[in-house]
N, C-alpha and C positions, 0 to 999 in steps of 0.2 A: 581510225580510232575516234570514238565519240568525245566531244568536249565534256569536261566534268560539269556536273550540275550541283551547285551549292544548296544545301538545305538551309533555308532562311531561319529556321528555329535553332540552328546550332551556332549560337553566338551568345556571349554573356549579355545580360540585360543592359539595354542602352547602346548596344553595338551591333554591327552587321559584319559578315564575313566577306572577304574578297580573296580571290585566288592569289597565292604568293607569286605565281608566274606573271601576274599583271602588275606587280609592284616594281618600280625602278629602284634598284638598290646600289648601283655602282658607287654613288657618292656616300652612301650610308655605311657600307662595309659589312653590315650584318642585317639580315632580313628582319630580325626582331625590332630593330629601330624604326621600322615602318609601321609597327603595330601600336595603335592608340591604347590598347589594353595592357601594354607591357608593364607599366608601374604596378598594376594589380597582380600580374603574372609573377612578378619578382617577390611578392610578399609571401612569407613562409605560411601564413594562415589561409592562403587561397586553396579552395577545394578542387583539386584536379581530378577527383573521381567523377565529376559531372562531365558528360560527353560534350556539353556546349562550352566547356572551358578548354577544350582540346583544339590545338591548331594544326597538329601534324597528321598526316594521312595514314600513319601506321598505328596499330594498337600497342598498348603497354599493359603490363600486369601490375595491379596495385599491390605494393609490398605487404600491406597489412591484411587485406581482405582476400587477395588472390584473384580478385575480379578483373576481367579484361575491361579496359577503358579505351574507347575509340570514337572517332567521329563517325556518325552514322552514314554520312555521304561519301566518306573516303577521300575527301579533298584536303589539300594542304593549303591553309589560309592564314591571313592576318586579320585582326579585328580592327574595324574603324568605328569611330564614334558616330552614332546616328545624328543627322542634322538637328533634330529636336533637342538632343542632349547638348549640342554646341550652344544652342540658344539658352538653355538652362544655366550654363556656365557664365553667361554674360551678366 
């Protein structure tokens, strides 16, 4: 089986995607706690119809539009803050 290849364009602005399988979660209890984008993800106004806001590898159907929303690379990921974004927070 081939290793998954992450599409670098499929992450919210200021973030990059890493495979969920590469994140250590034993002490976290929930994979979402490893995601730096989680606070935005939990906001009601976040637009999940954008493919780059999707972290799961399976598609969903948007309830209002009927449109399929999926990651184009088919990978299951968490989003990490880009190093330059860390510097902006200082």
